[in-house]
N, C-alpha and C positions, 0 to 999 in steps of 0.2 A: 114314674116310668115303669112299665111292666117289663121285667127282665125275661129274655129268652133263656132257654136251658144253657146255651153256650155262654152267654154273659154271666149268668148266675154261677156256673162252674168256674169261670175265670176269676170272678170276685171272691168266691169261697176259697180258691187256691191261694189268691193273694192275701186273704185275711190270715191264713196260717203260715205264710212265708215269713221268715225272720225279719226281712226288710220291707214287708208288705208289698212286694213287687208282683206284677203280673208275670208269670213264668209258666213253663210247661204247657204251651199252647197245643191244642189237639193237632194231630198230623193232617187232618182234613181241613184245617183252618189256615189258609195261606192267601197271599196276594190280596186281591180286592176284597174278599170276604173278611180277611183279618183286619184290613184297614177300615172296613165298614163297622165291624164290631168295636174296634178301638175308638173310632170317631163318635159312635153313639154313646159310649161310656164317657168319653171326654166331654161331649156336649151336655150330658146329664150331670156332669161334675162328680161322677162316681169314681173316676180315676184322674190322676194328674201326672204330668211329666216329672220324672225323678230329678232331684237337684243335681245328681251326679252325671246324668246323661239324658239328653232329650229323647233318646230312643227307648229308654226304660220308663215304665209307668208304675205308679203306686196307687193303691186303693186309698180313697179319701174317707173322711169320717162319714160323709153321706153314703159312700159306697158300703161301708161297714153296716150302717143302719139299714140300707136297702136289703141286705141279706140277713138282717137280724143279729149281727155280731156286734160286740162292743169293741171299740178301738182303744180303750184305755189299757195300756200296758202296765204291768205291775211296776211300781217304782223300785229303783234299786239304790243301794247305798252308794254315795259318792266317795271316791277315794281322796285321801289327803285332808279330810275334814275332821272336825272334832267328833262328829257323829261316827265316823269310821274308827276313830280312836276308841270311842265308847264301845262299839261293837267288838273290836279286837279284845278289849279287856273282858267283856262279858263272855266271849267264846273260850277263854282260857279254861282249862279243867278246874282250876281253883276258883274261877269266877272273879268277881270284883266287889269291893265294898264301896259304899258311898264316898268315904274319904279318898279312896284310891281314884275313883272316877272324877271327883271334883278337882283333885290335884292334877290329874292327867289332862283334863279339858280346860281347866280354869273357870268352869261354870260353877254357879252356886248349887246347893243341894236341890232346891226346888226346880231348877232348870234341868238337872240330870233326871230327876223323877219325871218331869214333863216330857223330856225327850224319850225316855223309856216307854212311857204310856202312849204318847202320840206318834212320834216318828218311827220308833222301832216296832211297837206292837201293832198299832193300827195301820200305818202306811206300808211298812215292810213285811208285816205278818210274822214277825219273829215272836217266839214264845219265850218269855222271860219268867223264870221262877226265882224264888228267894228262899233262903234258909237262915234261921237265926238259932245259934247255939248259945248256951248260957255263958256269959262273960266275954262274948266276942261281938263284933259288928255283924249286921245282917249281910249275907253274901248273895249277890245276884248272878244268875247264869242264863245264857241263851241255850235252850234245850233243843232247838232245831236249827243248828248252824248252817245247814245246806240250803236253806230257803234264801 
């Protein structure tokens, strides 16, 4: 489907909306013209009705692709999980050692290392550094805790 300028601007605005909703309709787009634009986007499956209200519309994955945007939101850490416990330990100024992390999570050492490399670094984009001082365990820290 070739997008009109109005359709494209509505989809682009929805793509950056926190809930991916169509909002901020132009003042000159009302009544039948608005319904025609919405119906065309619905029929092309570029938008869909919101789960919260049938009068609200959200951009779909096809809609994101139509304007060249990606729909993948950055994953976030889940609260109340062992992963969250691990993140809290690593955010502390003193960091955390492997024994501290295994004790707090109940995971084995290889699982903690895998979680740091996979879930925390790759998926969540956290930067984890480590430091080893003579006679002590290696200490790991998250260096970009705001991400």
